[in-house]
N, C-alpha and C positions, 0 to 999 in steps of 0.2 A: 675838163667839163665833168661835173658831178651829176650822175643820173640817179634819180630816186623813183621807186615804185611805191604807190600808195594803194592799198586794197580797200575797197568800199566796205563799210560797216553797214550791212543791210538794216539792222534794227534801228540805226540812227540816220537812215536815208529814206527819202520818199519823193514821190512826184504828185503834185496837186494838179488836177485837170479841170478844165472848164470847157463845156460845149454850149454854144449859144444857138438859139432859135428865135423866130420872129417874136414869140410871146414871152421870152425870158431866157433863162440859162439853167443848166444843171452843173453840179460840180462834185468832185470826189477825189479819191486818192488811188494810186497804183504803186506797187512795191518795186524797188530796185532789188533784184535777186542777188546779183554779184557784179563785180567789175573791178577795174583798176584805172588809175591815172598815172601817167609818166611825166616827171618833171626833169628838166635839164637845167642846172644852175638856178633852181627855184622857179623856173618858168614852165608852164604846162606845154607839153609837146605832143602828147597822145594819150590814148586810153580807150577803154571799151566798157559798155554797160550791158547787162542782161536785165530786161524788164519782165516781171512775172505778170502776164496779162490775166491769169486766173485770179489775181488778187484785187482786181478792180472793185472799188467800192463807190457807191453813190451816197453822198452825205446830205443832200438837200431834200431827199424824198424820205420822210420819216415813217410813213405807213408801211409796215413790214410786207404786206402782200404786194403793194404797188412797187416797193423797192425790189422785191424778188422778181417781179415781172420785168422791170426795167433792166435788172442785171441779166436776166435771161435774153433780153433783146440785144444788149451790148455783147453778150457772149456768142450770139448767133452769127450766121454768115452775113447778115445785114451790116454788121460792124466788125468785131475782132476775130471771129471764127476761133474762139478760145480752145475748143477741143482739138482742132487740127494744128493750131499755132499757139501753144501755151506760153511762148516767149516772143518778145520783140527785142531788137538789138540796136544800139547806137555805137558806131565805131568812129572815133575822132580821127580825121585824116590830115588836118592842118590847123595851126593856131598862129594868129598874128595879133600880138598884144593881148587884148581880152576877147578878140573875135575868134570864135571856134567854128570850124566847118567839119562836117562828118557825114556818114551814111547812116540813115535811119531805115531799119528793116521791120516792117509790120506785115503780117500774113505772108511772109516769104517774098515780099516786094520791097526792093531797095530804092531809095531816092536820096539825093543830097539835101542836107539841111544846114542852116547857118544861124548862129545865135551869139550873143554876148554872154560871157561868164565872169563872175566875180570869184576869185580864188584867194583863200587865206591859209597860209601855212604857219602853224605855231608848234615848233619842235617836230614831233613825229605825228602830229594831227593836222589833217587838211580838211577844210570845209569849202564847198563850192556851191554856187547857185547860178541858175540860168533859166531863161524863159524861151521856149520854142513855140512857134506858130506852125501847125501842121495842117496841110490840106488833106483831109481824110479821103477825098475822091481819088487821090493818087494811089491809094492803097485798097482800091475796090470797095470803098464804103460809100455807096451812092444813095443810100436810103434817104428819101425826102430832100435830095439835093436839087437846087434850082438849075444846075447844069444838065441834069438828066430827066427831070420831071417838070411838067408845066402845070400852071394853075394850082399850086400847092397852098396859096394864100397864107393863112397864119399857121399852117402845119409845117412850113419850110424850116429845115435845119441848116444853119450856115455851114459851109464847107470847112472853114478853119476851126481847129480847136487848139486851146492853149495847154502847154505843159510847163508847169513851174517846178523845176528840179532843185532839190536840196540834198546835197550829198556830204556825208562825213566819211573820211578814209583815214586809215592808219598806215604808217610807214611799214613796208613789208620787210 
């Protein structure tokens, strides 16, 4: 059995996020700080990622003042508590075919997640993509959640947000 470790190339990896609300959606990016993926006989068997929560960007809000205000809100305790928790983590716990299960830790709170990943290895270069749906309320992000607040009307923010992960890694 041949085991290979691939180290994530941060500059060529990123996560696109989408958060939806009654009146539309917002989207942006967040950086993968570091991590690795483990393959046995060419099949993914494990790995871990560190996500830099301080790098979160909002792409659909173009006015600089509004964008800065929005970033400040995402950085606050209503959402990611960036000052206290500058990193989030994903640890892969099992893989079956292209179905990946792992533990996602945001704000020091860990919950299991599952998603499908597409992995391509070409020599010493690995690329991988996956889409996660995350229930933000499991991580103490309750701001304008219909689960916790009534009569929000069109100010309601949906609990699930999407993470579209694109990773490039090189053989270590």
